[in-house]
LUMKE-173580 format. One record per atom (N, C-alpha, C): residue in three letters; y negated, x negated, z negated. Coordinates in steps of 0.001 Angstrom, whole numbers, plus 500000, padded with zeros to 6 digits. Layout:
N
ALAYXZ;...
END
This chain:
208
MET295567824336701662;MET296669824531700688;MET296321825560699688;LYS294931825550699209;LYS294324826477698123;LYS294361827873698742;THR294123827948700119;THR294008829216700870;THR295478829884700789;ILE296362829100701102;ILE297863829688701146;ILE298212829965699661;LEU297900829333698715;LEU298262829744697237;LEU297494830949696822;SER296250831012697346;SER295349832306696944;SER296151833584697566;LEU296593833337698888;LEU297235834399699631;LEU298549834820698870;ALA299353833760698385;ALA300567833964697699;ALA300251834757696380;ILE299305834329695582;ILE298924835067694502;ILE298525836560694796;MET297830836719695832;MET297379838144696184;MET298742839025696473;LEU299576838461697199;LEU300944839074697507;LEU301696839402696336;PHE301725838310695344;PHE302475838514694132;PHE302149839690693386;PHE300719840055693328;PHE300274841033692445;PHE300264842383693212;MET300672842505694433;MET300738843775695213;MET301759844828694507;GLY302733844396693775;GLY303558845276693117;GLY303007846054692002;PHE301820845628691527;PHE301211846546690591;PHE300697847828691063;GLN300950848819690382;GLN300168850040690882;GLN298656850031690378;THR297876850384691269;THR296334850361691013;THR296053851241689726;PRO295349850873688767;PRO295129851659687569;PRO293976852655687850;MET293853853649687118;MET292789854404687240;MET291535853915686391;VAL290481853675687243;VAL289274852969686596;VAL288103853726687134;HIS287012853351686347;HIS285527853888686667;HIS284725852599687119;ALA283681852806687971;ALA282863851776688311;ALA282084851304687082;GLN281968850037686809;GLN281269849562685663;GLN279873849150685943;SER279067849568685089;SER277558849315685299;SER277313847842684809;GLU276064847375685135;GLU275688846006684694;GLU275819845976683074;ASN275375847015682436;ASN275421846948680875;ASN276817846853680412;GLU277730847661681140;GLU279143847607680732;GLU279825846175681057;ASN279293845521682048;ASN279827844189682351;ASN279258843216681262;MET278199843318680832;MET277677842405679897;MET278340842667678561;GLU278564843946678170;GLU279231844222676946;GLU280711843781676980;SER281284843703678210;SER282695843324678310;SER282744841800678060;ALA281772841045678663;ALA281649839618678366;ALA281606839212676953;LYS280789840009676100;LYS280715839832674718;LYS282046840130673977;ALA282762841201674417;ALA283960841565673851;ALA285038840672674020;LEU285189840155675259;LEU286309839347675652;LEU285908838030676090;GLU285756837011675188;GLU285319835672675461;GLU286463834869675982;ILE286247834239677136;ILE287479833695677866;ILE288163832590676975;PHE287354831698676331;PHE287913830677675612;PHE288629831121674420;THR288106832203673806;THR288812832680672687;THR290223833314673057;TYR290136834081674204;TYR291367834626674690;TYR292317833478675265;LEU291795832529675837;LEU292789831542676273;LEU293420830729675015;ASP292694830637673985;ASP293236829978672710;ASP294351830898672071;GLU293974832256672055;GLU294841833109671425;GLU296086833303672111;THR296016833281673443;THR297344833299674194;THR298155832079674232;SER297497830879674241;SER298158829782674070;SER298796829607672678;GLU298042829975671633;GLU298686829820670248;GLU299952830872670152;ALA299699831923670624;ALA300927833056670631;ALA302168832585671280;LEU301871831892672472;LEU303071831403673180;LEU303802830195672503;GLU303058829325671888;GLU303436828206671154;GLU304315828743669935;GLU303798829759669255;GLU304443830328668104;GLU305656830991668428;SER305721831613669568;SER306835832260670054;SER308030831361670331;VAL307836830234670949;VAL308946829474671485;VAL309034827987670698;GLY308093827674669992;GLY307927826321669398;GLY309145825675668683;ASP309772826656667950;ASP311068826313667090;ASP312350826545667805;LEU312355826955669055;LEU313547827404669593;LEU314388826163670025;SER315821826291670038;SER316728825327670336;SER316893825331671885;GLU317585824312672301;GLU317869824266673848;GLU318780825494674135;ALA319727825848673349;ALA320613827059673532;ALA319789828264673647;GLN318754828428672875;GLN318013829608672739;GLN317219829615673991;MET316559828509674366;MET315836828461675589;MET316575828820676840;GLN317700828538676827;GLN318524828630678174;GLN319345829977678103;TYR319355830700677039;TYR320075831960676951;TYR319441832998677843;LYS320415833610678649;LYS319846834704679542;LYS320314836113679165;PRO319410837068679159;PRO319776838406678689;PRO320916838957679452;ALA321621840103678739;ALA322674840665679458;ALA322477841216680902;ASP321186841609681173;ASP320867842238682352;ASP320558841148683562;ASN320978839886683243;ASN320804838861684046;ASN319313838462684238;GLY318458838798683260;GLY317168838422683430;GLY316824837144683170;TRP315628836637683251;TRP315116835354682900;TRP315471834738681661;SER315805833462681491;SER315948832750680220;SER314467832589679842;ILE314321832091678574;ILE312910831778678034;ILE312451830619678772;ALA313266829718679075;ALA312806828411679865;ALA312315828855681256;GLN313016829829681833;GLN312469830333683218;GLN311166831148683055;ILE311107831961682037;ILE309758832486681744;ILE308632831589681667;MET308886830466680779;MET307867829446680624;MET307406828835682075;GLU308364828617682917;GLU308102828028684119;GLU307324828938684994;HIS307716830219684896;HIS306933831271685811;HIS305647831397685264;ILE305227831318683928;ILE303892831358683371;ILE303108830055684037;LYS303725828937683969;LYS302951827782684402;LYS302671827925685870;ILE303530828349686754;ILE303383828644688158;ILE302182829474688419;VAL302203830604687707;VAL301166831580687964;VAL299844831162687446;GLU299815830528686332;GLU298409829977685820;GLU297933828915686746;GLY298884827998687342;GLY298207827085688438;GLY297826827718689489;GLY298409828853689997;GLY297999829508691117;GLY296635830306690966;LEU296430830914689907;LEU295245831600689573;LEU294066830542689411;LYS294338829363688739;LYS293272828312688676;LYS292899828003690134;GLY293875827789690961;GLY293504827437692341;GLY292692828458692984;MET293023829757692758;MET292218830830693306;MET290712830733692876;VAL290493830536691563;VAL289152830461691042;VAL288485829141691701;GLU289057828091691792;GLU288545826908692300;GLU288150827089693860;SER288917827768694566;SER288623828067695989;SER287395829005696148;LYS287348829963695161;LYS286320830939695269;LYS285007830230694937;LEU284962829322693964;LEU283766828629693552;LEU283353827635694834;ALA284329827141695470;ALA284055826235696505;ALA283270827119697758;GLU283692828346697846;GLU283118829237698912;GLU281680829522698641;GLY281429829564697475;GLY279939830026697191;GLY279927831421696635;ALA278813831548695755;ALA278544832834694958;ALA278489834035695882;THR278850835155695526;THR278614836302696114;THR278104837563695126;PRO277019837257694505;PRO276481838219693503;PRO276238839628694088;ASP275978839729695393;ASP275811841082696019;ASP277052841973695967;MET278162841403695646;MET279430842171695574;MET279732842542694182;ARG278952842257693080;ARG279195842631691872;ARG279219844134691630;SER278512844916692429;SER278594846298692220;SER279906847006692621;GLU280741846113693478;GLU282008846584693915;GLU283028846378692813;ILE282776845850691695;ILE283748845702690764;ILE283804847098689906;LYS285111847510689699;LYS285298848731689042;LYS285908848699687742;MET286419847540687438;MET287283847428686085;MET286386846601685039;THR286454846993683807;THR285853846183682776;THR286872845193682358;ASP286441844185681629;ASP287298843190681104;ASP288495843707680304;GLN288112844814679478;GLN289208845360678633;GLN290301846075679446;GLN289836846705680673;GLN290841847310681512;GLN291581846253682192;ILE291050845195682655;ILE291847844048683313;ILE292891843547682474;VAL292581843281681154;VAL293604842824680040;VAL294542843827679835;GLY294283845118679653;GLY295135846104679364;GLY296106846370680561;PHE295635846106681720;PHE296405846366682979;PHE297551845372683101;ILE297171844107683003;ILE298211842998683082;ILE299128842865681926;THR298703843268680650;THR299637843132679510;THR300509844354679380;ASN300331845379680182;ASN301166846515680050;ASN302584846356680487;ARG303468846152679561;ARG304879845829679992;ARG305713847010680436;GLY304942848274680481;GLY305690849271680983;GLY305624849400682540;GLN304807848573683078;GLN304754848416684540;GLN305400847202685047;SER306516847298685718;SER307302846072686283;SER306697845546687574;ILE307063844374687951;ILE306691843875689383;ILE307929843015689872;GLN308227843019691099;GLN309119842066691557;GLN308608840766692011;THR309042839721691354;THR308408838515691677;THR308711837898693033;ARG307725837437693687;ARG307907836874695017;ARG308564835394694833;PRO309203835039695967;PRO310007833709695922;PRO309080832586695396;GLU307850832529695882;GLU306936831352695409;GLU306775831302693850;PHE307042832347693219;PHE306850832341691758;PHE308012832484690991;GLU309222832357691641;GLU310466832400690996;GLU310732831167690305;PRO311137830972689128;PRO311366829771688333;PRO312730829261688848;ALA312808827912688704;ALA314012827254689088;ALA314789826819687861;ALA314688825550687539;ALA315227824952686384;ALA314415823718685964;GLU313183823920685876;GLU312374822848685551;GLU312450822290684029;PHE312681823309683142;PHE312485823103681778;PHE314056823180681130;GLU314274822324680124;GLU315589822464679287;GLU315154822908677887;THR314265822183677262;THR313864822424675993;THR312424822995675759;ALA312264823555674599;ALA310919824098674273;ALA309859822999674226;GLU310259821946673833;GLU309249820734673760;GLU308550820470675208;GLU309514820285676012;GLU309052819952677440;GLU308353821052678182;ALA308828822304677886;ALA308167823633678513;ALA306664823631677860;LEU306609823442676560;LEU305245823592675993;LEU304337822555676394;GLU304936821358676529;GLU304080820199676883;GLU303519820336678271;ALA304306820885679305;ALA303830821152680598;ALA302846822228680540;PHE303023823380679750;PHE302023824445679773;PHE300782824010679044;ASN300834823294678030;ASN299614822789677212;ASN298775821830678134;ASP299410820944678849;ASP298665820083679653;ASP298012820855680727;GLN298604821771681392;GLN298007822566682389;GLN296906823401681831;ARG297097824000680740;ARG296039824948680069;ARG294840824072679766;GLU295072822973679161;GLU294022822014678773;GLU293107821595680133;ASN293912821452681149;ASN293158821131682421;ASN292322822250682843;ILE292910823514682733;ILE292109824720683037;ILE290790824851682196;VAL291074824680680774;VAL289963824856680027;VAL288855823788680279;ASP289302822563680624;ASP288243821564680801;ASP287575821955682190;PHE288326822295683173;PHE287700822811684415;PHE286614823977684169;LEU286952824871683337;LEU286052825860683226;LEU284798825461682275;LYS285031824715681380;LYS283914824071680532;LYS282943823198681380;ASP283531822468682385;ASP282754821426683017;ASP281889822275684325;THR282342823414684554;THR281492824162685627;THR280253824833685033;ASP279210824657685878;ASP277948825237685471;ASP277721826637686256;ALA278697826978686963;ALA278717828266687866;ALA278877829563686898;ASP278150830559687356;ASP278176831818686703;ASP279483832464687146;LEU280507832590686529;LEU281841833112687032;LEU281608834638687532;ARG280657835166686807;ARG280486836663687176;ARG280061836772688558;ASN279452835826689260;ASN278947835900690558;ASN279858835429691758;TYR281147835250691289;TYR282205834936692308;TYR283262835940692257;ILE283400836652693364;ILE284223837792693368;ILE285626837568694077;ASN286753837846693393;ASN288133837846694047;ASN288593839124694254;GLU289271839314695425;GLU289728840631695769;GLU291211840548695730;PHE291714841382694810;PHE293223841594694429;PHE293621842946695132;PRO294886843068695188;PRO295372844381695756;PRO294901845621695046;PHE294620845400693680;PHE294255846605692839;PHE292758846726692774;GLY291996845842693464;GLY290466845944693444;GLY289825844565693267;LYS288570844601693421;LYS287756843435693244;LYS287461843075691692;ILE287624841865691373;ILE287296841339689931;ILE286627840056690198;ASP285877839607689200;ASP285067838460689313;ASP285998837247688713;ALA285435836069688912;ALA286252835022688487;ALA286410834817686879;TYR285443835356686208;TYR285473835461684696;TYR286695836289684382;GLN286736837395685112;GLN287880838433684817;GLN289260837809685307;THR289235837043686399;THR290447836426686892;THR290944835430685785;VAL290188834745685075;VAL290662833947683991;VAL291251834851682907;LEU290629835934682518;LEU291164836753681537;LEU292509837478682029;PHE292540837552683401;PHE293718838216683959;PHE294984837120683814;MET294546835942684017;MET295504834696683880;MET296118834780682524;ALA295198834597681463;ALA295521834646680091;ALA296411835855679763;GLY296017837083680246;GLY296804838242680007;GLY298117838123680612;HIS298306837558681698;HIS299652837460682269;HIS300546836616681439;THR299981835655680805;THR300733834854679734;THR301088835621678535;ALA300117836410678134;ALA300484837329676997;ALA301535838290677359;ARG301570838853678667;ARG302472839760679077;ARG303988839090678836;HIS304031837843679289;HIS305298837230679354;HIS305659836627677928;THR304610836455677060;THR305074836139675616;THR305769837294675131;ALA305234838586675333;ALA305885839647674904;ALA307319839792675527;GLN307471839347676736;GLN308878839267677322;GLN309720838263676573;ILE309328837305676130;ILE310071836220675399;ILE310365836836674047;GLU309505837588673536;GLU309960838164672214;GLU311110839344672401;GLU311067839838673569;GLU312174840884673846;GLU313419840153673999;VAL313424838996674651;VAL314633838225674854;VAL315242837738673477;LYS314280837355672611;LYS314751836974671196;LYS315431838057670381;GLN315185839231670900;GLN315756840419670197;GLN317110840910670713;GLU317501840282671804;GLU318868840549672295;GLU319960840261671395;ASP320984841192671476;ASP322122841116670567;ASP322775839698670647;GLY322864839206671951;GLY323489837839672135;GLY322708836642671961;PHE321440836899671575;PHE320764835747671550;PHE321041834811670307;PRO321300833433670700;PRO321826832567669770;PRO321120832364668455;GLU321821832192667308;GLU321131832118666104;GLU320410830687665878;ASN320890829767666700;ASN320225828446666547;ASN320510827656667845;
END
């Protein structure tokens, strides 16, 4: 099941254009780890999402933009689906075993990974597996589901003694380590938090 989920995640991100990157040295990798601490970034993205949707009414959560885009409730559901999928990918990679010999094949720094996924100027067509249905009605239930899963992800990361830098995932845009995969996951949530803010700026967005 995890293998199928990992493949689906890979296919999902094939729509992103490969960024121009340079091969990162061991020193750059270490500096990246200092600059982008995963638990800090997970906290920041979680807090930003909660601040963005916490006070929204059911009408505001269900409002759909004029271009027939996703409602905020649907965006929240999509975030949850993708975060769960990426956690499954990391779990599968840790179960397979470390591949430190592949570290030299990583070409993107942590900053490039986050900049890449948070760039709203680059769109992607969502695959059916990641299309939201109608799981949430209210902000309260959407945030509860997100926070429960996020807490589970953080607990998993804190419980493992594996060096995430030694487990390499291959995405359509290149190889990144498990540590960067977590940053990518949090960045994906930041990307869609920005989308939520765009929906809230729509002329037809309900006042309450």
